[in-house]
Chimera marker file (.cmm) of the C-alpha trace (Angstrom):
<marker_set name="trace">
<marker id="1" x="0.471" y="0.469" z="-0.454" r="1" g="1" b="0" radius="0.5"/>
<marker id="2" x="1.395" y="3.171" z="-0.941" r="1" g="1" b="0" radius="0.5"/>
<marker id="3" x="1.068" y="6.000" z="1.982" r="1" g="1" b="0" radius="0.5"/>
<marker id="4" x="1.380" y="9.601" z="0.562" r="1" g="1" b="0" radius="0.5"/>
<marker id="5" x="4.027" y="11.698" z="2.871" r="1" g="1" b="0" radius="0.5"/>
<marker id="6" x="5.727" y="13.991" z="1.975" r="1" g="1" b="0" radius="0.5"/>
<marker id="7" x="9.300" y="14.198" z="3.478" r="1" g="1" b="0" radius="0.5"/>
<marker id="8" x="11.112" y="18.286" z="3.215" r="1" g="1" b="0" radius="0.5"/>
<marker id="9" x="14.894" y="17.542" z="4.320" r="1" g="1" b="0" radius="0.5"/>
<marker id="10" x="15.027" y="20.951" z="5.035" r="1" g="1" b="0" radius="0.5"/>
<marker id="11" x="12.552" y="21.513" z="7.665" r="1" g="1" b="0" radius="0.5"/>
<marker id="12" x="13.124" y="22.077" z="10.725" r="1" g="1" b="0" radius="0.5"/>
<marker id="13" x="10.821" y="19.560" z="11.995" r="1" g="1" b="0" radius="0.5"/>
<marker id="14" x="12.198" y="15.363" z="12.513" r="1" g="1" b="0" radius="0.5"/>
<marker id="15" x="11.796" y="13.512" z="10.190" r="1" g="1" b="0" radius="0.5"/>
<marker id="16" x="9.721" y="10.724" z="12.017" r="1" g="1" b="0" radius="0.5"/>
<marker id="17" x="7.158" y="14.204" z="13.078" r="1" g="1" b="0" radius="0.5"/>
<marker id="18" x="6.630" y="14.821" z="9.621" r="1" g="1" b="0" radius="0.5"/>
<marker id="19" x="5.361" y="11.273" z="8.278" r="1" g="1" b="0" radius="0.5"/>
<marker id="20" x="3.554" y="11.248" z="12.741" r="1" g="1" b="0" radius="0.5"/>
<marker id="21" x="1.660" y="14.371" z="11.417" r="1" g="1" b="0" radius="0.5"/>
<marker id="22" x="0.762" y="12.818" z="8.316" r="1" g="1" b="0" radius="0.5"/>
<marker id="23" x="0.313" y="9.876" z="8.569" r="1" g="1" b="0" radius="0.5"/>
<marker id="24" x="-2.010" y="10.291" z="12.179" r="1" g="1" b="0" radius="0.5"/>
<marker id="25" x="-3.768" y="12.723" z="9.636" r="1" g="1" b="0" radius="0.5"/>
<marker id="26" x="-4.633" y="10.416" z="6.899" r="1" g="1" b="0" radius="0.5"/>
<marker id="27" x="-6.064" y="8.054" z="9.447" r="1" g="1" b="0" radius="0.5"/>
<marker id="28" x="-8.329" y="10.574" z="11.297" r="1" g="1" b="0" radius="0.5"/>
<marker id="29" x="-9.390" y="12.197" z="8.805" r="1" g="1" b="0" radius="0.5"/>
<marker id="30" x="-10.473" y="9.285" z="7.342" r="1" g="1" b="0" radius="0.5"/>
<marker id="31" x="-8.321" y="8.766" z="4.044" r="1" g="1" b="0" radius="0.5"/>
<marker id="32" x="-7.508" y="5.507" z="5.323" r="1" g="1" b="0" radius="0.5"/>
<marker id="33" x="-9.983" y="3.346" z="6.586" r="1" g="1" b="0" radius="0.5"/>
<marker id="34" x="-10.378" y="1.511" z="9.890" r="1" g="1" b="0" radius="0.5"/>
<marker id="35" x="-8.402" y="-1.979" z="9.063" r="1" g="1" b="0" radius="0.5"/>
<marker id="36" x="-6.085" y="-0.817" z="6.662" r="1" g="1" b="0" radius="0.5"/>
<marker id="37" x="-2.847" y="-3.283" z="7.179" r="1" g="1" b="0" radius="0.5"/>
<marker id="38" x="-0.558" y="-0.501" z="6.747" r="1" g="1" b="0" radius="0.5"/>
<marker id="39" x="3.078" y="-1.537" z="4.851" r="1" g="1" b="0" radius="0.5"/>
<marker id="40" x="5.673" y="-3.286" z="7.223" r="1" g="1" b="0" radius="0.5"/>
<marker id="41" x="7.817" y="-0.940" z="9.216" r="1" g="1" b="0" radius="0.5"/>
<marker id="42" x="10.176" y="-2.032" z="6.967" r="1" g="1" b="0" radius="0.5"/>
<marker id="43" x="8.458" y="-1.844" z="3.804" r="1" g="1" b="0" radius="0.5"/>
<marker id="44" x="7.847" y="1.981" z="4.834" r="1" g="1" b="0" radius="0.5"/>
<marker id="45" x="10.860" y="3.051" z="6.391" r="1" g="1" b="0" radius="0.5"/>
<marker id="46" x="12.622" y="1.889" z="2.709" r="1" g="1" b="0" radius="0.5"/>
<marker id="47" x="9.476" y="4.056" z="0.342" r="1" g="1" b="0" radius="0.5"/>
<marker id="48" x="10.382" y="7.447" z="2.438" r="1" g="1" b="0" radius="0.5"/>
<marker id="49" x="13.618" y="6.302" z="2.483" r="1" g="1" b="0" radius="0.5"/>
<marker id="50" x="14.376" y="6.478" z="5.976" r="1" g="1" b="0" radius="0.5"/>
<marker id="51" x="15.210" y="4.921" z="8.988" r="1" g="1" b="0" radius="0.5"/>
<marker id="52" x="13.574" y="1.914" z="10.162" r="1" g="1" b="0" radius="0.5"/>
<marker id="53" x="13.988" y="3.344" z="13.747" r="1" g="1" b="0" radius="0.5"/>
<marker id="54" x="11.929" y="7.013" z="12.949" r="1" g="1" b="0" radius="0.5"/>
<marker id="55" x="9.512" y="3.952" z="10.650" r="1" g="1" b="0" radius="0.5"/>
<marker id="56" x="9.060" y="2.213" z="14.449" r="1" g="1" b="0" radius="0.5"/>
<marker id="57" x="9.113" y="5.419" z="16.807" r="1" g="1" b="0" radius="0.5"/>
<marker id="58" x="5.827" y="6.242" z="14.507" r="1" g="1" b="0" radius="0.5"/>
<marker id="59" x="3.921" y="3.324" z="14.251" r="1" g="1" b="0" radius="0.5"/>
<marker id="60" x="4.395" y="2.978" z="18.679" r="1" g="1" b="0" radius="0.5"/>
<marker id="61" x="3.254" y="6.461" z="18.931" r="1" g="1" b="0" radius="0.5"/>
<marker id="62" x="0.174" y="5.827" z="16.977" r="1" g="1" b="0" radius="0.5"/>
<marker id="63" x="-0.443" y="2.035" z="18.565" r="1" g="1" b="0" radius="0.5"/>
<marker id="64" x="0.527" y="4.330" z="22.194" r="1" g="1" b="0" radius="0.5"/>
<marker id="65" x="-2.167" y="7.165" z="20.846" r="1" g="1" b="0" radius="0.5"/>
<marker id="66" x="-4.533" y="4.517" z="19.475" r="1" g="1" b="0" radius="0.5"/>
<marker id="67" x="-4.797" y="4.474" z="16.074" r="1" g="1" b="0" radius="0.5"/>
<marker id="68" x="-2.916" y="1.521" z="15.188" r="1" g="1" b="0" radius="0.5"/>
<marker id="69" x="-2.919" y="-1.574" z="16.484" r="1" g="1" b="0" radius="0.5"/>
<marker id="70" x="-0.223" y="-4.751" z="15.689" r="1" g="1" b="0" radius="0.5"/>
<marker id="71" x="-1.862" y="-8.066" z="15.881" r="1" g="1" b="0" radius="0.5"/>
<marker id="72" x="1.899" y="-10.565" z="16.439" r="1" g="1" b="0" radius="0.5"/>
<marker id="73" x="3.016" y="-11.978" z="12.301" r="1" g="1" b="0" radius="0.5"/>
<marker id="74" x="0.642" y="-10.489" z="11.276" r="1" g="1" b="0" radius="0.5"/>
<marker id="75" x="0.514" y="-6.104" z="10.959" r="1" g="1" b="0" radius="0.5"/>
<marker id="76" x="-0.274" y="-3.684" z="11.583" r="1" g="1" b="0" radius="0.5"/>
<marker id="77" x="-3.836" y="-2.210" z="10.660" r="1" g="1" b="0" radius="0.5"/>
<marker id="78" x="-5.560" y="0.894" z="11.825" r="1" g="1" b="0" radius="0.5"/>
<marker id="79" x="-7.771" y="1.199" z="15.008" r="1" g="1" b="0" radius="0.5"/>
<marker id="80" x="-11.323" y="2.566" z="14.856" r="1" g="1" b="0" radius="0.5"/>
<marker id="81" x="-11.489" y="6.160" z="14.789" r="1" g="1" b="0" radius="0.5"/>
<marker id="82" x="-14.416" y="7.682" z="16.872" r="1" g="1" b="0" radius="0.5"/>
<marker id="83" x="-16.264" y="10.912" z="15.668" r="1" g="1" b="0" radius="0.5"/>
<marker id="84" x="-15.498" y="13.179" z="19.438" r="1" g="1" b="0" radius="0.5"/>
<marker id="85" x="-11.916" y="12.103" z="18.584" r="1" g="1" b="0" radius="0.5"/>
<marker id="86" x="-11.257" y="12.826" z="14.884" r="1" g="1" b="0" radius="0.5"/>
<marker id="87" x="-13.949" y="16.199" z="15.832" r="1" g="1" b="0" radius="0.5"/>
<marker id="88" x="-11.282" y="16.688" z="18.693" r="1" g="1" b="0" radius="0.5"/>
<marker id="89" x="-8.044" y="16.324" z="16.473" r="1" g="1" b="0" radius="0.5"/>
<marker id="90" x="-9.645" y="18.319" z="13.147" r="1" g="1" b="0" radius="0.5"/>
<marker id="91" x="-9.749" y="21.443" z="15.335" r="1" g="1" b="0" radius="0.5"/>
<marker id="92" x="-6.845" y="21.077" z="17.263" r="1" g="1" b="0" radius="0.5"/>
<marker id="93" x="-5.143" y="21.769" z="13.646" r="1" g="1" b="0" radius="0.5"/>
<marker id="94" x="-6.853" y="24.311" z="13.094" r="1" g="1" b="0" radius="0.5"/>
<marker id="95" x="-5.719" y="25.911" z="15.461" r="1" g="1" b="0" radius="0.5"/>
<marker id="96" x="-2.274" y="25.293" z="15.826" r="1" g="1" b="0" radius="0.5"/>
<marker id="97" x="-2.665" y="26.332" z="12.149" r="1" g="1" b="0" radius="0.5"/>
<marker id="98" x="-4.361" y="30.414" z="13.497" r="1" g="1" b="0" radius="0.5"/>
<marker id="99" x="-1.933" y="30.225" z="16.281" r="1" g="1" b="0" radius="0.5"/>
<marker id="100" x="1.634" y="30.456" z="13.582" r="1" g="1" b="0" radius="0.5"/>
<marker id="101" x="-0.299" y="32.330" z="12.407" r="1" g="1" b="0" radius="0.5"/>
<marker id="102" x="-1.182" y="34.500" z="14.566" r="1" g="1" b="0" radius="0.5"/>
<marker id="103" x="2.550" y="34.485" z="15.412" r="1" g="1" b="0" radius="0.5"/>
<marker id="104" x="4.039" y="34.947" z="12.186" r="1" g="1" b="0" radius="0.5"/>
<marker id="105" x="2.326" y="37.834" z="12.108" r="1" g="1" b="0" radius="0.5"/>
<marker id="106" x="3.476" y="39.364" z="15.281" r="1" g="1" b="0" radius="0.5"/>
<marker id="107" x="6.547" y="39.667" z="14.795" r="1" g="1" b="0" radius="0.5"/>
<marker id="108" x="5.752" y="41.604" z="11.450" r="1" g="1" b="0" radius="0.5"/>
<marker id="109" x="4.524" y="43.579" z="13.262" r="1" g="1" b="0" radius="0.5"/>
<marker id="110" x="0.548" y="43.353" z="12.434" r="1" g="1" b="0" radius="0.5"/>
<marker id="111" x="-1.934" y="44.906" z="15.466" r="1" g="1" b="0" radius="0.5"/>
<marker id="112" x="-4.710" y="42.684" z="16.573" r="1" g="1" b="0" radius="0.5"/>
<marker id="113" x="-6.844" y="44.391" z="13.859" r="1" g="1" b="0" radius="0.5"/>
<marker id="114" x="-5.154" y="43.838" z="11.396" r="1" g="1" b="0" radius="0.5"/>
<marker id="115" x="-4.669" y="40.155" z="11.772" r="1" g="1" b="0" radius="0.5"/>
<marker id="116" x="-8.345" y="40.389" z="12.277" r="1" g="1" b="0" radius="0.5"/>
<marker id="117" x="-8.900" y="42.029" z="8.770" r="1" g="1" b="0" radius="0.5"/>
<marker id="118" x="-5.804" y="39.623" z="6.861" r="1" g="1" b="0" radius="0.5"/>
<marker id="119" x="-7.906" y="36.595" z="7.642" r="1" g="1" b="0" radius="0.5"/>
<marker id="120" x="-11.634" y="37.776" z="6.818" r="1" g="1" b="0" radius="0.5"/>
<marker id="121" x="-10.447" y="38.676" z="3.795" r="1" g="1" b="0" radius="0.5"/>
<marker id="122" x="-8.081" y="35.465" z="3.606" r="1" g="1" b="0" radius="0.5"/>
<marker id="123" x="-10.922" y="33.300" z="4.618" r="1" g="1" b="0" radius="0.5"/>
<marker id="124" x="-12.943" y="35.591" z="1.976" r="1" g="1" b="0" radius="0.5"/>
<marker id="125" x="-10.508" y="34.830" z="-1.568" r="1" g="1" b="0" radius="0.5"/>
<marker id="126" x="-11.205" y="31.141" z="-0.302" r="1" g="1" b="0" radius="0.5"/>
<marker id="127" x="-14.319" y="30.438" z="0.832" r="1" g="1" b="0" radius="0.5"/>
<marker id="128" x="-15.504" y="33.315" z="-1.584" r="1" g="1" b="0" radius="0.5"/>
<marker id="129" x="-19.063" y="35.212" z="-1.364" r="1" g="1" b="0" radius="0.5"/>
<marker id="130" x="-22.454" y="32.695" z="-0.497" r="1" g="1" b="0" radius="0.5"/>
<marker id="131" x="-20.087" y="29.902" z="-0.015" r="1" g="1" b="0" radius="0.5"/>
<marker id="132" x="-20.923" y="29.452" z="3.525" r="1" g="1" b="0" radius="0.5"/>
<marker id="133" x="-18.889" y="25.887" z="4.278" r="1" g="1" b="0" radius="0.5"/>
<marker id="134" x="-18.686" y="24.579" z="8.261" r="1" g="1" b="0" radius="0.5"/>
<marker id="135" x="-20.939" y="27.277" z="9.242" r="1" g="1" b="0" radius="0.5"/>
<marker id="136" x="-22.752" y="27.036" z="12.013" r="1" g="1" b="0" radius="0.5"/>
<marker id="137" x="-26.760" y="28.217" z="11.512" r="1" g="1" b="0" radius="0.5"/>
<link id1="1" id2="2" r="1" g="1" b="0" radius="0.2"/>
<link id1="2" id2="3" r="1" g="1" b="0" radius="0.2"/>
<link id1="3" id2="4" r="1" g="1" b="0" radius="0.2"/>
<link id1="4" id2="5" r="1" g="1" b="0" radius="0.2"/>
<link id1="5" id2="6" r="1" g="1" b="0" radius="0.2"/>
<link id1="6" id2="7" r="1" g="1" b="0" radius="0.2"/>
<link id1="7" id2="8" r="1" g="1" b="0" radius="0.2"/>
<link id1="8" id2="9" r="1" g="1" b="0" radius="0.2"/>
<link id1="9" id2="10" r="1" g="1" b="0" radius="0.2"/>
<link id1="10" id2="11" r="1" g="1" b="0" radius="0.2"/>
<link id1="11" id2="12" r="1" g="1" b="0" radius="0.2"/>
<link id1="12" id2="13" r="1" g="1" b="0" radius="0.2"/>
<link id1="13" id2="14" r="1" g="1" b="0" radius="0.2"/>
<link id1="14" id2="15" r="1" g="1" b="0" radius="0.2"/>
<link id1="15" id2="16" r="1" g="1" b="0" radius="0.2"/>
<link id1="16" id2="17" r="1" g="1" b="0" radius="0.2"/>
<link id1="17" id2="18" r="1" g="1" b="0" radius="0.2"/>
<link id1="18" id2="19" r="1" g="1" b="0" radius="0.2"/>
<link id1="19" id2="20" r="1" g="1" b="0" radius="0.2"/>
<link id1="20" id2="21" r="1" g="1" b="0" radius="0.2"/>
<link id1="21" id2="22" r="1" g="1" b="0" radius="0.2"/>
<link id1="22" id2="23" r="1" g="1" b="0" radius="0.2"/>
<link id1="23" id2="24" r="1" g="1" b="0" radius="0.2"/>
<link id1="24" id2="25" r="1" g="1" b="0" radius="0.2"/>
<link id1="25" id2="26" r="1" g="1" b="0" radius="0.2"/>
<link id1="26" id2="27" r="1" g="1" b="0" radius="0.2"/>
<link id1="27" id2="28" r="1" g="1" b="0" radius="0.2"/>
<link id1="28" id2="29" r="1" g="1" b="0" radius="0.2"/>
<link id1="29" id2="30" r="1" g="1" b="0" radius="0.2"/>
<link id1="30" id2="31" r="1" g="1" b="0" radius="0.2"/>
<link id1="31" id2="32" r="1" g="1" b="0" radius="0.2"/>
<link id1="32" id2="33" r="1" g="1" b="0" radius="0.2"/>
<link id1="33" id2="34" r="1" g="1" b="0" radius="0.2"/>
<link id1="34" id2="35" r="1" g="1" b="0" radius="0.2"/>
<link id1="35" id2="36" r="1" g="1" b="0" radius="0.2"/>
<link id1="36" id2="37" r="1" g="1" b="0" radius="0.2"/>
<link id1="37" id2="38" r="1" g="1" b="0" radius="0.2"/>
<link id1="38" id2="39" r="1" g="1" b="0" radius="0.2"/>
<link id1="39" id2="40" r="1" g="1" b="0" radius="0.2"/>
<link id1="40" id2="41" r="1" g="1" b="0" radius="0.2"/>
<link id1="41" id2="42" r="1" g="1" b="0" radius="0.2"/>
<link id1="42" id2="43" r="1" g="1" b="0" radius="0.2"/>
<link id1="43" id2="44" r="1" g="1" b="0" radius="0.2"/>
<link id1="44" id2="45" r="1" g="1" b="0" radius="0.2"/>
<link id1="45" id2="46" r="1" g="1" b="0" radius="0.2"/>
<link id1="46" id2="47" r="1" g="1" b="0" radius="0.2"/>
<link id1="47" id2="48" r="1" g="1" b="0" radius="0.2"/>
<link id1="48" id2="49" r="1" g="1" b="0" radius="0.2"/>
<link id1="49" id2="50" r="1" g="1" b="0" radius="0.2"/>
<link id1="50" id2="51" r="1" g="1" b="0" radius="0.2"/>
<link id1="51" id2="52" r="1" g="1" b="0" radius="0.2"/>
<link id1="52" id2="53" r="1" g="1" b="0" radius="0.2"/>
<link id1="53" id2="54" r="1" g="1" b="0" radius="0.2"/>
<link id1="54" id2="55" r="1" g="1" b="0" radius="0.2"/>
<link id1="55" id2="56" r="1" g="1" b="0" radius="0.2"/>
<link id1="56" id2="57" r="1" g="1" b="0" radius="0.2"/>
<link id1="57" id2="58" r="1" g="1" b="0" radius="0.2"/>
<link id1="58" id2="59" r="1" g="1" b="0" radius="0.2"/>
<link id1="59" id2="60" r="1" g="1" b="0" radius="0.2"/>
<link id1="60" id2="61" r="1" g="1" b="0" radius="0.2"/>
<link id1="61" id2="62" r="1" g="1" b="0" radius="0.2"/>
<link id1="62" id2="63" r="1" g="1" b="0" radius="0.2"/>
<link id1="63" id2="64" r="1" g="1" b="0" radius="0.2"/>
<link id1="64" id2="65" r="1" g="1" b="0" radius="0.2"/>
<link id1="65" id2="66" r="1" g="1" b="0" radius="0.2"/>
<link id1="66" id2="67" r="1" g="1" b="0" radius="0.2"/>
<link id1="67" id2="68" r="1" g="1" b="0" radius="0.2"/>
<link id1="68" id2="69" r="1" g="1" b="0" radius="0.2"/>
<link id1="69" id2="70" r="1" g="1" b="0" radius="0.2"/>
<link id1="70" id2="71" r="1" g="1" b="0" radius="0.2"/>
<link id1="71" id2="72" r="1" g="1" b="0" radius="0.2"/>
<link id1="72" id2="73" r="1" g="1" b="0" radius="0.2"/>
<link id1="73" id2="74" r="1" g="1" b="0" radius="0.2"/>
<link id1="74" id2="75" r="1" g="1" b="0" radius="0.2"/>
<link id1="75" id2="76" r="1" g="1" b="0" radius="0.2"/>
<link id1="76" id2="77" r="1" g="1" b="0" radius="0.2"/>
<link id1="77" id2="78" r="1" g="1" b="0" radius="0.2"/>
<link id1="78" id2="79" r="1" g="1" b="0" radius="0.2"/>
<link id1="79" id2="80" r="1" g="1" b="0" radius="0.2"/>
<link id1="80" id2="81" r="1" g="1" b="0" radius="0.2"/>
<link id1="81" id2="82" r="1" g="1" b="0" radius="0.2"/>
<link id1="82" id2="83" r="1" g="1" b="0" radius="0.2"/>
<link id1="83" id2="84" r="1" g="1" b="0" radius="0.2"/>
<link id1="84" id2="85" r="1" g="1" b="0" radius="0.2"/>
<link id1="85" id2="86" r="1" g="1" b="0" radius="0.2"/>
<link id1="86" id2="87" r="1" g="1" b="0" radius="0.2"/>
<link id1="87" id2="88" r="1" g="1" b="0" radius="0.2"/>
<link id1="88" id2="89" r="1" g="1" b="0" radius="0.2"/>
<link id1="89" id2="90" r="1" g="1" b="0" radius="0.2"/>
<link id1="90" id2="91" r="1" g="1" b="0" radius="0.2"/>
<link id1="91" id2="92" r="1" g="1" b="0" radius="0.2"/>
<link id1="92" id2="93" r="1" g="1" b="0" radius="0.2"/>
<link id1="93" id2="94" r="1" g="1" b="0" radius="0.2"/>
<link id1="94" id2="95" r="1" g="1" b="0" radius="0.2"/>
<link id1="95" id2="96" r="1" g="1" b="0" radius="0.2"/>
<link id1="96" id2="97" r="1" g="1" b="0" radius="0.2"/>
<link id1="97" id2="98" r="1" g="1" b="0" radius="0.2"/>
<link id1="98" id2="99" r="1" g="1" b="0" radius="0.2"/>
<link id1="99" id2="100" r="1" g="1" b="0" radius="0.2"/>
<link id1="100" id2="101" r="1" g="1" b="0" radius="0.2"/>
<link id1="101" id2="102" r="1" g="1" b="0" radius="0.2"/>
<link id1="102" id2="103" r="1" g="1" b="0" radius="0.2"/>
<link id1="103" id2="104" r="1" g="1" b="0" radius="0.2"/>
<link id1="104" id2="105" r="1" g="1" b="0" radius="0.2"/>
<link id1="105" id2="106" r="1" g="1" b="0" radius="0.2"/>
<link id1="106" id2="107" r="1" g="1" b="0" radius="0.2"/>
<link id1="107" id2="108" r="1" g="1" b="0" radius="0.2"/>
<link id1="108" id2="109" r="1" g="1" b="0" radius="0.2"/>
<link id1="109" id2="110" r="1" g="1" b="0" radius="0.2"/>
<link id1="110" id2="111" r="1" g="1" b="0" radius="0.2"/>
<link id1="111" id2="112" r="1" g="1" b="0" radius="0.2"/>
<link id1="112" id2="113" r="1" g="1" b="0" radius="0.2"/>
<link id1="113" id2="114" r="1" g="1" b="0" radius="0.2"/>
<link id1="114" id2="115" r="1" g="1" b="0" radius="0.2"/>
<link id1="115" id2="116" r="1" g="1" b="0" radius="0.2"/>
<link id1="116" id2="117" r="1" g="1" b="0" radius="0.2"/>
<link id1="117" id2="118" r="1" g="1" b="0" radius="0.2"/>
<link id1="118" id2="119" r="1" g="1" b="0" radius="0.2"/>
<link id1="119" id2="120" r="1" g="1" b="0" radius="0.2"/>
<link id1="120" id2="121" r="1" g="1" b="0" radius="0.2"/>
<link id1="121" id2="122" r="1" g="1" b="0" radius="0.2"/>
<link id1="122" id2="123" r="1" g="1" b="0" radius="0.2"/>
<link id1="123" id2="124" r="1" g="1" b="0" radius="0.2"/>
<link id1="124" id2="125" r="1" g="1" b="0" radius="0.2"/>
<link id1="125" id2="126" r="1" g="1" b="0" radius="0.2"/>
<link id1="126" id2="127" r="1" g="1" b="0" radius="0.2"/>
<link id1="127" id2="128" r="1" g="1" b="0" radius="0.2"/>
<link id1="128" id2="129" r="1" g="1" b="0" radius="0.2"/>
<link id1="129" id2="130" r="1" g="1" b="0" radius="0.2"/>
<link id1="130" id2="131" r="1" g="1" b="0" radius="0.2"/>
<link id1="131" id2="132" r="1" g="1" b="0" radius="0.2"/>
<link id1="132" id2="133" r="1" g="1" b="0" radius="0.2"/>
<link id1="133" id2="134" r="1" g="1" b="0" radius="0.2"/>
<link id1="134" id2="135" r="1" g="1" b="0" radius="0.2"/>
<link id1="135" id2="136" r="1" g="1" b="0" radius="0.2"/>
<link id1="136" id2="137" r="1" g="1" b="0" radius="0.2"/>
</marker_set>
């Protein structure tokens, strides 16, 4: 099974963190479904051109979080992810991205009102007029 993980060697983030974050997103978003057999640690490491130790750490971390389960002699499978976990993860990921954007704005000496206007401008640009996706009634 091919898993769409993109590694950036020039990023400040460690490879295991890049892999773990992307794999976690694929699992929680449902792009990799419950019960899916993941590649062996050796196979996955080979496809990513990284260390077996790196992939082992990712699998162990995600298993500790309850997102993966390993059956001895069979392999590593995607575990069931509840709706509450999906919602909380989605919220956390977006919150972290917004926090990073605010930090960037502050480092560029943007004030709160300037950032708010810029954020609203980007929202309108991305969603377009009349696009109510994600809005609550």
